[in-house]
N, C-alpha and C positions, 0 to 999 in steps of 0.2 A: 688847573694845569698851567703851566708857565706860558706867558704870551708867546705865541707862535712866530713873532718877529724879532724877539730880543736877542737870540742866540745865534744858531747858524746863519741867519740872513745877514750877521754883522760881523761873523768871524770868518775871515778870509779860507776859502776851500784849502787854500796851500798850508794853512795852520792845521786843518783837519787831517789832511794828507801827511804833514810832517809828524804829526802826532803818533797816527797809526803806524807809520814807518818805523819810529823809534820804539814804538811798543812791541811791535812785530819782531824787530831785531832782538830786543831783549829776551822775549818769551823764546825764540829760537835756541837761544844758548842753554835752555833747560831741558831740551830733549835729551832723554835719557834718565831724566832724575825724577820725573813725575808719575810714573806709571804705579798704579792703573789710572790715575788722574791724567787729564790733558795738560799739554803745555799751553798756558794762557798769559796773556799780558794785559795791563789796564794803565791807561795815562789819565792824569787829571789836568786840565785846561782851565785858565782863568777867563774873565769875559773878554779878553784881548786875543784869546787863542795861544797864550804863552803855555809851555808845559811847566807845570809844577812839580809835579812827581810821576814816576813811572814804576809799577808794581809788576812783578812776574811770580807768579805760584813756583815755589822752589822745590817742594817735595810732598808726597802725601802726609796729611795729618798737619801740615803747616798752613798758616793763612793763605786763602786764595788771592788771587791778582788783585781784585778789587780792595780787599780788606789791607793788604800790603800797601796800596798806593794811597788809601785813606789814612792809614797809620803814619805813614811818611810825611803827609801833609801835616798832621796833626804834630808831629814830633818837630816840624819845621815851621810851625806856626803860621802855616799858609791855608789851613782847611777851609777857613771862612771865606777864601777867595776862589774855591773850586766850583765852577759852573757847568763844565762839560766833562763827562767821562768817556772815553774811548775804549772800549773791551773787544778783545778779538773774539771771544765766545759769550753767548747769552749768559747772563748772571744766574747763577744756581738758585733754584727756588726750594730747596730743602734742607733738612739739619742733617748733616751726617757728622764726621769728624769736626767740622767748622760750621757756624751758622750760615743761614742764606745770604749771599752775597746781595740778592734783590733787596733785602731788608736793610744791608748796610748802606747801599746807596738811597733808598727811600728816606732814611735817617739823617742823610748829610745835606749839604748846601748845594749839591749838584742839582741842576735843573733839566739837563738834556743828557741823554745817553746814546750813543752809537755802538751798534753791535755789528761785529764782523761776520758772525756765523750763528745760525741757530744751533741749541744743543740738541744733539741726537739722541741723548740719553733720557727716555721717558721719566726716568726717576728724578731728574733733576731739572727738566724744562719747566717752561711756564714763567721764567723771570721777566721777560718782555711784558707779558699781560700784567703781571704783579706791579711793575713799575708804573704802568699806565692808570693804575686803580688810584680812586680817591679814598681819603684826603693823601695829601703830600704826593700826587700824581707826577710823574716825569715826562717830558718830551722823549720818545724813543724812535731812533732813525736806524733802519737795517741798512747795511750796505749793499744788499742785494736789491733793494729799491732805488738804488743811485747808480744809473748806468755810468756814470762819469768816474766813479770809484769802483768800477769793476775789477781793475788790477788789484785793488787793496782787498776786495772780497775775495779773490782767488787765493791771495796769499793767506788770509785767515782761513779758508778751506784747506789749504795746504798744510798749515800749522795743526789744524785739527785732525787731518786725514789718518794719522795712526791710532788715535782714539776712537774716531768714528769707524774705522774698520772692525776694531774689536767689538764695539757696541753693537753694531748694525749688522755685519757680516760674521761675526763670532770667530775671527781669525785675525791676527794682527797684520798691520802692514808689511809686507816682505821686500826688502831691498836686496838685490844682488851685487855684488862686487867682483869684477875681473879684470885682470892686467893681461895684456898681451904684447908681446915684443914684436919687432919689425917683421917677423915672419908668419905671425899669428899664433905662437906658441905661448902657453902659461907658465912654461918652465924656466926659471933663471938660469943663468950660467954656472958652471960648476964653481963651488964655494961662495957663492951669493944666495941671499935670501929674498932678494927682490931686484928688479931692474927698473923700477919707476923713479921719477925724479922726486926731490925733497918736497916740492909742492903737491905733487899728486898723494905723496904719503901722508902729508899732513890732511889732506881731504879724506883719505881712507880712514885716519885715525879718528878725525871729526864724526865720521859715520859710525864708527866703533862706539864712540862715546854716547852718541845719539841714541844708540838701540839698546833694547833691553835684553835681548837674546841673540845667539849667534848659533847658525846651523852650520854644520860641516859634515865631512865625509869620514869614513874609517880609513880611507885610503891616504886622505891628508894628514891625518894623525900619525899613522904607522910611517909614512915617508919622511914627515917634516918635524914633527912633535911641535907643533905650533903653539905659542903662548896666547895669542889673542888679547894681550894688554892693551890698553891705550897708552901709547907714547907719542912723542911729536907735539901733542897738545895736553894741557892739563886735563885731568878726569875730574869727575864731580866727587867733592869729598863726601865720606862717610856713605858712599852709595851702597845700597843693599847688593847681595850676591847677584851676579848676572846668571842666566840660565845659558848653558852650552849644551846644544843638543848635537849628540854625534849619531849620524845614521849608520847602523852596524847590524846588518842582517845575521852575521854568524858568530856574535859574541867574542869579537877579537880585541875589545877595547883593554889597552893595557892598565893594570890597576896602579902602576906607580906614575903613570902620566895623569891618570884621574885624580890621585892623591896631590899631586903637584898643582893641578889646575885647581882643585879645591882650596889648597892653601893661597893661591893666587887671587880667590874672591869669586870663583866660579861655582854655580850648582850645576854638576855635570850628569847629564841624562842621556842614556842609550836607546834609541829608538830602531826598530826593525822595519818600521813602516813610514816612509816619507809622507804619506798622503795624510796620516793621523798626526803629523807635527803641529800644523797650525791651529788646529782646534785644541790640542793639549796646551799650547803656548797661551791662547786666549783664556783658556780656564784657570792659568796661573797668572793673568793680570798683565801680559805682555801686550804692550800697544804696537811695538816696532822691533821687528828681528831682521837681520842681515844674514846672508849666506855668504860663507867664505870658504870655498871648497875647490876641489879639482874638476876635470873636464867631464867626468862620469855623473857626478852628482849635479853638475850644473845643468847637463843635458836632460836628466831627469826632471829637475825643477822646470826647466823650460818646456819639456813635453806635457808636464801636467798642468801648465799653466799657473804655477804657485809664485808668482812674483808680480809685484805691483810696479816697480821701477827698476831698471837694470843699468848700471853704472859700469861702462867699459874705459879703461884707461889704456890707450894705445901709445907704446913708447915709439917715439920717431927721432930722427936725426937732431931736431931742435926741441922745442917744448914738447911735452906729452899733449896727445890729443884726446880730449874727454867727450865721450858720446854718453847721452842719457836718454833712456826710453821709458816712458812712463804711461801707464793707463788711466790716470786720473791726475788731479792736482797733488804734485809731488813734494812731499816734506824734504826730500833729498835735493831737489831742485832750489828750494828755499834755504837750505843748510848751505849749499855751494855758493848762492848768491850772497847770503849774510856773511860767509868768510870773507869774500871779496870785498864787501862794503867795510869791514872791521879792518882790513888791511890797508884800504886806500885812504 
């Protein structure tokens, strides 16, 4: 095993922190592209704590974050300088569409691996234990064991939350987006589609891009014929069709609107039972779903407790006020903070 004093004790904590921050930021931008896999990032540092490469898993079937970072380092001719790996999620320890990341790290010059969160998937977990095995053992540090890094551990949990929800609770993470005017109404003025500010629209469309499914109600469809497309921000390239669930108890879903939405890249599903929707989405590999609907469906979602975080955009005389309620470490909070850091 590597000398316990040669790496972390000589690399400044600020370098570890900066590396994780950059890695999490890059991984956040893959929300909405990786399902049913999680969004994961990996940074490689040299012995001085300098970032050599950062990899993020782009989509299912493509290389995982660790393999991406190692391949980038090899291409750049700096792989032999890699000494520390910072990974937001425990490296996988099984062979699926891609080889085990634990083996890729074991076969690399990396001597130390920092792990942001344990893998909740029993089929892929065990990577940390494998990394500690001789020969080629690595020093493994879990952020959960470092109180001074608690904020980074929380962010890694937030990054993992949609995937963990599906794997552990057998339902996706569900975010509600609601916009209210100065009088508490959700209805835009006549002739307008929205009353929120450009900045709020960007946040709302970042959330659309980040989610794998949208849940709405038949009332919204009949009244507005919404498009639910990603605008105001670039969408993921070549993304697979997104699920669009319409809660419709009486079979009123318009066939022409369904055809239009299918043409726009949605897989439209009608459901007469709101309570059955989360399990159905999980079975289809959805990690993160959002609710965009009118007051009636939002009231039902609230009453049934079918939400994990709730974003409310309040129109005011000045800048919109954003409120976020969450029941756990929120990927939506992370998404919002990352947008602010990218703009600053």
